[in-house]
N, C-alpha and C positions, 0 to 999 in steps of 0.2 A: 468648496474643496472636499474631495473624498478623504475621510479619515481612514488610514490603513487599518484593515481588520486584524485582530490578534489571532494568529494561527498557531496552535500547538504543534510541535514537532517532536515525535517520540525519540528517545535516546536509548542506546545500549549501555549496559554496564560491563566494561571490559578491563582486563588487566593491562596497565601500561608498563613502561620500563621499570617503574618503582611502585606507583600507586594505582589502585583501581579507579577508573574514570567513567563518568557519564559522557557518552560520545554521540553527537549527531553530525553526520558528515556535511561538509560545506555545500554539496550539490543540493541537498534538501532545503537548507537555509536559503540558498540562491533561488531555488524553485519557488519558494514563498515570496521572496523579494521581487524577482523578475517575472515570474509566471502568474502570480496572483495579485501582486501589488500590496502584499500584506506585511505585517511585522511578525517575524518568527519568534515563538516563545518555546525554548527547548525544555522538554518535560523529562526530568530524571526518572530512571527506573527504580522507583522506591516502593513498589508493591503496595501493601495495605496501609502504608504511611501517607498515601495521597488522599486528599479530601476531594473525591471525584465530583460531587455535586457542586461544591464551591468553585472548583476549577472550571467545570463546563459552563457555569453561570458567567464566567469572565471571558471565555473564548468564543470566537466567531466561527471556528472550524478547527479540525484536527487533521494533520498529515501523519499517517502511520507509515513509517519509513522502511526501506529495505535494510538488510543487515547481513554480515558474514555468518551470523548465528542462525539456528533453526528452532522452530517451535517444538517443544518437547512433546512426544506422543502421549504422555500421561495426561495432559490437559484435554485431550480429546478421546480418552478412554482406551488407549492402546498400550499394552505392556511392552517393556523393553526400553533400552537407553535412547534409541533414536539416533538420528544423524547428528554427528558432532560438527561444530561446537554448539552447545546449548547456552541459553541465557535465561535462567529461571527467574531472575529479578525482572527482566523485561516481560516474560510471560505473565508474571503476577501483577504487572503494571498495565500492560496494553489490553489484555483480554477483558478485565473488568471495565476499563475505560471505554473500550469499544462498545460493549454491551450497553453501558450507560448513555453513550453518545447516540446510539441507535434509538434507544427508548426516549430520549429527550428531543430528538430531531436535530441534533447538532451536526452540521455537514462534515462528511468524512471523505478524504481521498486516501486510498491505501495502495502502497507500492511494494511489490515483491514480497518480502516477509510480511509487510502490512496486509497485502492481498490475501496471504495465507491466514493471517490472524483474523481477518474479516470473516473468512469461511469458517474457521474454528469457533469464533464468537457466535456465529449463527447456527452452531450445532453440527457443522460438517467435519470431515476428516481429511487427512493429507496422505499422499504417496510420499514416502520418505526417500526413495531412491529412484527417481524418474528414469535415469539412464539404464536401469535394470528391467524396466517394463518392456514386454515384447512389442516390437514395432515402434518404439519411441527412440528419438534422437537423444543425444547428450545435450541438455540445456545449460550445463554449467559454463562459466566464463572461460575463455581461452587463457592458457597460461602465458602471460606476457607482462613485462614490467611497465609497458606504456599503457596508462589508463585509457587513453583515447582508443587504443586497439581493443582493450578489454570491454569497453562500453560501446563499441561500434555496432551499428545495426547489422544483424547477420542472418535472420530468418523471417519468413512471412507469417502473419497471423490472418486467419480468415474471419472477417467481420460478419456478425449475424445481421442479415438484412432487416431493416426496420428498427434496429436497436438505437439506443442513445449514441453509442460509439459510431454507428453508421452515419448519423446526422453530423457528428463532430468531424468526421473525416470525409465529408461531402459525398457520402454514399460509395466511397471506394470499397470494392469487394474484399480487398486485403491490404494490409499495410506492413511495411518492413520495420522490424524492431530489434533491439538488442536482447540478450539472454544471459542471465548470470545466476541461475538457481538450480538447486539439486532436489528440492521438494516442490510439490505442486498439489493442487486440489484433487482429492479423490472423490468422496461423497460430497455433493454440493449441499451447503447449508440451507436451512429453511428460510425462505424469503429472498433468496438470491436467484437471479437469472443470469444465464451465460450471454455475454456480449461478444466474445471472440474466442477462437480456438486455434491451436496449431493443427496441421494436417495429421499429426500423430495422435490426436485426441486430447492433448493437454489443454486444460481450460486456461485461457490467457487473460480474460477480462470478465468481471461480474458487476452486477448492479443490484442494490438493495431495493426491494419493492414492498416490504412489509412494514408499515408504520409511517410516521409523519415526516421522517427525515430523508436525507440524501446520503448515499454511500456508494462509492464507485471504486473498484479495485482493478489494478492491472499487474500482471506478472513481470512485465518488463520495466525499464527505467526511463520514463520520459523526462525526468528531472535533468538528466544529463544533456539533453538536446533541446531544452525548452526555448532557447534563443536561436536555434538553427533549424529546427524541424517543425514544419507547420502543424503536423498532427500532434506532436508532443505539446506544442504551444496551445493547441485547441483544447486539450484536456485540462490544462491549468486555467485557461481563460474561462471555460465553462464552470469550473469549480469556483472561480472568483465571482461569477454571476450568481451562483447558488448561495455563496456566502453573503453577498450583498442583499439578496432577497431574504435570507434568514435574519439578518440584522434589522431589516425594515419591519419584518413581522414581530420580532421581539420588541422593538421600540414602540410599536403600535399597541 
């Protein structure tokens, strides 16, 4: 019997009605349960209070989640306040954790904000206001109270031929995805290669190629459709395969 792998799920630190709360949305937890067959372990945004090496020694992979917050530009060397809202506690948690996971070879799946964090951790930068870039569409979520509408697929991404993503989507030249982001990759981080783009030039998927581990980032939200969309399911299924291989290597 396959023992479920332990998959870290990054959390935000947000102000609730009364208390500040560490929050990981249910879609990411379900993505680990349903898409990977793993046991999710929610990782609080505690900055330098985390023992990264001890944590990664116990985890079989890490899912870096999306968020309503944005990476602060100061962490990639750009002056200014950046796009609100920010979550400095999350920045102080996820970026060191990501760099350590890449160095140790712990498998990483990065979604939306996590995709942007992966790029920043690799030394890249971000566009803070994609909708203001010449020739770009508005990639932000539609204003609607129905979450199924907000997370519905609404634009195409062009898949790079011969890429890992191309194999996962059966060589489809493009796939239909959802879009809920205001920031996006600007300068690509060292060791990352592009796996998919929007026709306006926005980088939609990346893969880590430098070092022993696996890291894959997507700007959209496959976790929302992991049980209904074959391409979303394929991303999580491949991550499960990578995680199992990592566990076997570590056990050996």
